[in-house]
N, CA and C atoms as a LAMMPS dump frame, in Angstrom:
ITEM: TIMESTEP
0
ITEM: NUMBER OF ATOMS
267
ITEM: BOX BOUNDS ff ff ff
-5.0000000000000000e+02 5.0000000000000000e+02
-5.0000000000000000e+02 5.0000000000000000e+02
-5.0000000000000000e+02 5.0000000000000000e+02
ITEM: ATOMS id mol type element x y z
1 1 1 N 0.847 -1.172 0
2 1 2 C 0 0 0
3 1 3 C 0.9 1.245 0
4 2 1 N 0.597 2.176 -0.871
5 2 2 C 1.36 3.41 -0.97
6 2 3 C 0.64 4.521 -0.218
7 3 1 N 1.385 5.228 0.619
8 3 2 C 0.816 6.339 1.366
9 3 3 C 1.287 7.64 0.737
10 4 1 N 0.361 8.49 0.405
11 4 2 C 0.704 9.785 -0.163
12 4 3 C 0.895 10.778 0.966
13 5 1 N 2.052 11.383 1.005
14 5 2 C 2.312 12.383 2.033
15 5 3 C 1.783 13.726 1.576
16 6 1 N 1.25 14.451 2.533
17 6 2 C 0.736 15.778 2.229
18 6 3 C 1.374 16.792 3.159
19 7 1 N 1.243 18.032 2.779
20 7 2 C 1.688 19.13 3.635
21 7 3 C 0.557 20.138 3.727
22 8 1 N 0.525 20.841 4.835
23 8 2 C -0.474 21.871 5.058
24 8 3 C 0.19 23.226 4.947
25 9 1 N -0.421 24.102 4.174
26 9 2 C 0.116 25.436 3.924
27 9 3 C -0.946 26.463 4.321
28 10 1 N -0.527 27.512 5.003
29 10 2 C -1.422 28.616 5.344
30 10 3 C -1.263 29.701 4.291
31 11 1 N -2.353 30.06 3.633
32 11 2 C -2.34 31.172 2.681
33 11 3 C -3.045 32.338 3.344
34 12 1 N -2.346 33.473 3.407
35 12 2 C -2.926 34.699 3.975
36 12 3 C -3.084 35.714 2.854
37 13 1 N -4.244 36.361 2.834
38 13 2 C -4.568 37.342 1.801
39 13 3 C -4.588 38.736 2.41
40 14 1 N -4.099 39.713 1.665
41 14 2 C -4.035 41.083 2.144
42 14 3 C -4.746 42.023 1.172
43 15 1 N -5.344 43.073 1.731
44 15 2 C -5.977 44.166 0.981
45 15 3 C -6.936 43.624 -0.081
46 16 1 N -6.74 44.005 -1.341
47 16 2 C -7.638 43.6 -2.416
48 16 3 C -7.698 42.098 -2.626
49 17 1 N -6.61 41.409 -2.33
50 17 2 C -6.622 39.947 -2.445
51 17 3 C -7.554 39.343 -1.397
52 18 1 N -7.567 39.937 -0.21
53 18 2 C -8.471 39.47 0.85
54 18 3 C -9.917 39.683 0.419
55 19 1 N -10.207 40.843 -0.142
56 19 2 C -11.57 41.122 -0.6
57 19 3 C -11.98 40.15 -1.708
58 20 1 N -11.064 39.867 -2.62
59 20 2 C -11.369 38.963 -3.728
60 20 3 C -11.545 37.524 -3.252
61 21 1 N -10.736 37.108 -2.279
62 21 2 C -10.822 35.733 -1.766
63 21 3 C -12.04 35.544 -0.87
64 22 1 N -12.437 36.629 -0.208
65 22 2 C -13.567 36.539 0.706
66 22 3 C -13.198 35.995 2.079
67 23 1 N -11.92 35.734 2.292
68 23 2 C -11.416 35.272 3.589
69 23 3 C -10.055 35.925 3.829
70 24 1 N -9.663 36.024 5.08
71 24 2 C -8.351 36.578 5.416
72 24 3 C -7.254 35.536 5.251
73 25 1 N -7.606 34.289 5.512
74 25 2 C -6.618 33.22 5.396
75 25 3 C -7.316 31.883 5.28
76 26 1 N -6.561 30.9 4.809
77 26 2 C -7.084 29.548 4.713
78 26 3 C -5.924 28.568 4.653
79 27 1 N -6.183 27.338 5.075
80 27 2 C -5.21 26.267 4.968
81 27 3 C -5.54 25.435 3.733
82 28 1 N -4.501 25.032 3.01
83 28 2 C -4.683 24.122 1.885
84 28 3 C -3.756 22.936 2.077
85 29 1 N -4.202 21.79 1.591
86 29 2 C -3.408 20.565 1.629
87 29 3 C -2.787 20.363 0.254
88 30 1 N -1.492 20.058 0.26
89 30 2 C -0.763 19.8 -0.978
90 30 3 C -0.028 18.481 -0.868
91 31 1 N 0.338 17.91 -2.007
92 31 2 C 1.264 16.784 -1.99
93 31 3 C 2.553 17.281 -1.355
94 32 1 N 3.308 16.402 -0.739
95 32 2 C 4.502 16.828 -0.008
96 32 3 C 5.504 17.569 -0.886
97 33 1 N 5.449 17.382 -2.184
98 33 2 C 6.34 18.112 -3.092
99 33 3 C 5.588 19.225 -3.822
100 34 1 N 4.492 19.701 -3.227
101 34 2 C 3.674 20.737 -3.847
102 34 3 C 4.412 22.055 -3.963
103 35 1 N 4.059 22.799 -4.973
104 35 2 C 4.729 24.064 -5.272
105 35 3 C 3.844 25.259 -4.917
106 36 1 N 4.431 26.431 -5.023
107 36 2 C 3.669 27.669 -4.86
108 36 3 C 2.517 27.678 -5.852
109 37 1 N 2.785 27.292 -7.094
110 37 2 C 1.733 27.249 -8.116
111 37 3 C 0.608 26.297 -7.714
112 38 1 N 0.955 25.16 -7.121
113 38 2 C -0.063 24.207 -6.673
114 38 3 C -0.935 24.812 -5.575
115 39 1 N -0.303 25.5 -4.637
116 39 2 C -1.046 26.132 -3.543
117 39 3 C -1.993 27.197 -4.077
118 40 1 N -1.498 28.006 -5.009
119 40 2 C -2.34 29.057 -5.581
120 40 3 C -3.478 28.463 -6.407
121 41 1 N -3.206 27.36 -7.109
122 41 2 C -4.26 26.69 -7.879
123 41 3 C -5.346 26.151 -6.942
124 42 1 N -4.94 25.608 -5.799
125 42 2 C -5.921 25.12 -4.824
126 42 3 C -6.773 26.276 -4.302
127 43 1 N -6.143 27.412 -4.069
128 43 2 C -6.886 28.596 -3.612
129 43 3 C -7.861 29.057 -4.681
130 44 1 N -7.426 29.079 -5.923
131 44 2 C -8.31 29.503 -7.017
132 44 3 C -9.497 28.556 -7.169
133 45 1 N -9.25 27.278 -6.983
134 45 2 C -10.338 26.305 -7.085
135 45 3 C -11.407 26.569 -6.028
136 46 1 N -10.974 26.965 -4.853
137 46 2 C -11.914 27.257 -3.768
138 46 3 C -12.567 28.62 -3.907
139 47 1 N -11.818 29.616 -4.337
140 47 2 C -12.253 31.013 -4.249
141 47 3 C -12.809 31.567 -5.547
142 48 1 N -12.461 31.001 -6.682
143 48 2 C -13.107 31.36 -7.927
144 48 3 C -12.625 32.601 -8.644
145 49 1 N -13.558 33.137 -9.429
146 49 2 C -13.257 34.137 -10.439
147 49 3 C -12.74 35.464 -9.866
148 50 1 N -13.244 35.894 -8.747
149 50 2 C -12.786 37.173 -8.192
150 50 3 C -11.303 37.114 -7.849
151 51 1 N -10.88 36.041 -7.203
152 51 2 C -9.46 35.889 -6.888
153 51 3 C -8.648 35.715 -8.166
154 52 1 N -9.206 35.023 -9.145
155 52 2 C -8.504 34.818 -10.424
156 52 3 C -8.2 36.141 -11.116
157 53 1 N -9.043 37.129 -10.928
158 53 2 C -8.806 38.447 -11.534
159 53 3 C -7.664 39.192 -10.856
160 54 1 N -7.514 39.009 -9.56
161 54 2 C -6.536 39.755 -8.769
162 54 3 C -5.179 39.061 -8.729
163 55 1 N -5.177 37.761 -8.669
164 55 2 C -3.958 36.997 -8.419
165 55 3 C -2.801 37.274 -9.382
166 56 1 N -3.039 37.427 -10.691
167 56 2 C -1.899 37.651 -11.586
168 56 3 C -1.067 38.904 -11.27
169 57 1 N -1.657 39.884 -10.621
170 57 2 C -0.906 41.098 -10.302
171 57 3 C -0.312 41.08 -8.895
172 58 1 N -0.527 39.998 -8.167
173 58 2 C -0.08 39.919 -6.774
174 58 3 C 1.357 39.435 -6.651
175 59 1 N 1.994 39.878 -5.591
176 59 2 C 3.277 39.328 -5.169
177 59 3 C 2.989 38.227 -4.166
178 60 1 N 3.888 37.257 -4.11
179 60 2 C 3.722 36.148 -3.178
180 60 3 C 4.983 36.047 -2.323
181 61 1 N 4.773 35.948 -1.017
182 61 2 C 5.871 35.723 -0.085
183 61 3 C 5.75 34.313 0.453
184 62 1 N 6.856 33.599 0.487
185 62 2 C 6.919 32.265 1.07
186 62 3 C 7.72 32.385 2.354
187 63 1 N 7.04 32.217 3.471
188 63 2 C 7.665 32.404 4.785
189 63 3 C 8.41 33.736 4.876
190 64 1 N 7.767 34.786 4.352
191 64 2 C 8.283 36.14 4.474
192 64 3 C 9.274 36.566 3.409
193 65 1 N 9.58 35.692 2.459
194 65 2 C 10.551 36.008 1.407
195 65 3 C 9.836 35.987 0.06
196 66 1 N 10.045 37.048 -0.721
197 66 2 C 9.416 37.129 -2.041
198 66 3 C 9.837 35.934 -2.893
199 67 1 N 8.856 35.344 -3.536
200 67 2 C 9.121 34.2 -4.406
201 67 3 C 8.628 34.547 -5.806
202 68 1 N 9.534 34.447 -6.759
203 68 2 C 9.198 34.773 -8.15
204 68 3 C 9.012 33.51 -8.988
205 69 1 N 9.6 32.422 -8.528
206 69 2 C 9.484 31.141 -9.222
207 69 3 C 8.383 30.327 -8.552
208 70 1 N 7.232 30.291 -9.18
209 70 2 C 6.096 29.6 -8.585
210 70 3 C 6.234 28.084 -8.632
211 71 1 N 7.346 27.596 -9.198
212 71 2 C 7.643 26.163 -9.16
213 71 3 C 8.338 25.78 -7.851
214 72 1 N 8.667 26.772 -7.021
215 72 2 C 9.345 26.511 -5.752
216 72 3 C 8.487 25.605 -4.877
217 73 1 N 9.12 24.621 -4.262
218 73 2 C 8.427 23.682 -3.378
219 73 3 C 8.073 24.39 -2.074
220 74 1 N 6.876 24.125 -1.604
221 74 2 C 6.383 24.718 -0.358
222 74 3 C 6.48 23.663 0.74
223 75 1 N 7.293 23.911 1.76
224 75 2 C 7.417 22.915 2.833
225 75 3 C 6.178 22.873 3.725
226 76 1 N 6.006 21.751 4.407
227 76 2 C 4.897 21.595 5.333
228 76 3 C 4.955 22.691 6.394
229 77 1 N 3.804 23.282 6.679
230 77 2 C 3.718 24.319 7.695
231 77 3 C 4.101 25.705 7.227
232 78 1 N 4.391 25.845 5.94
233 78 2 C 4.797 27.144 5.399
234 78 3 C 3.622 28.111 5.358
235 79 1 N 3.957 29.394 5.243
236 79 2 C 2.958 30.444 5.066
237 79 3 C 3.204 31.136 3.736
238 80 1 N 2.146 31.3 2.973
239 80 2 C 2.189 32.074 1.735
240 80 3 C 1.359 33.325 1.953
241 81 1 N 1.959 34.472 1.698
242 81 2 C 1.238 35.741 1.774
243 81 3 C 0.979 36.22 0.36
244 82 1 N -0.255 36.574 0.072
245 82 2 C -0.658 37.067 -1.242
246 82 3 C -0.922 38.563 -1.101
247 83 1 N -0.074 39.344 -1.774
248 83 2 C -0.102 40.807 -1.64
249 83 3 C -0.367 41.47 -2.981
250 84 1 N -1.479 42.163 -3.104
251 84 2 C -1.73 42.903 -4.343
252 84 3 C -0.844 44.148 -4.38
253 85 1 N -0.721 44.765 -5.549
254 85 2 C 0.044 46.019 -5.605
255 85 3 C -0.603 47.058 -4.705
256 86 1 N 0.211 47.795 -4.013
257 86 2 C -0.294 48.834 -3.115
258 86 3 C -0.176 50.19 -3.777
259 87 1 N -1.136 51.038 -3.528
260 87 2 C -1.124 52.412 -4.049
261 87 3 C -0.84 53.351 -2.883
262 88 1 N -0.473 54.524 -3.211
263 88 2 C -0.241 55.521 -2.148
264 88 3 C 1.174 56.031 -2.183
265 89 1 N 1.476 56.832 -1.21
266 89 2 C 2.821 57.392 -1.237
267 89 3 C 3.319 57.764 0.107
């Protein structure tokens, strides 16, 4: 019998991303080798079209560090912050 290992990731949404997601944060389950892209895809599956409109312009932090390669593996217990562009001065 093969056991599939999973990891739990906390996704936190800020500002416009929070409004689009409809929640401040959520946990998603990924395969143990899941990537940032996998986590975001799981969020999109749950949250739908409003988040899909905002997400392409967002920055993503993985445990507080900006991640530009969405193929990066997300370790178990990691936090992903989804930050839309901020306006102001």
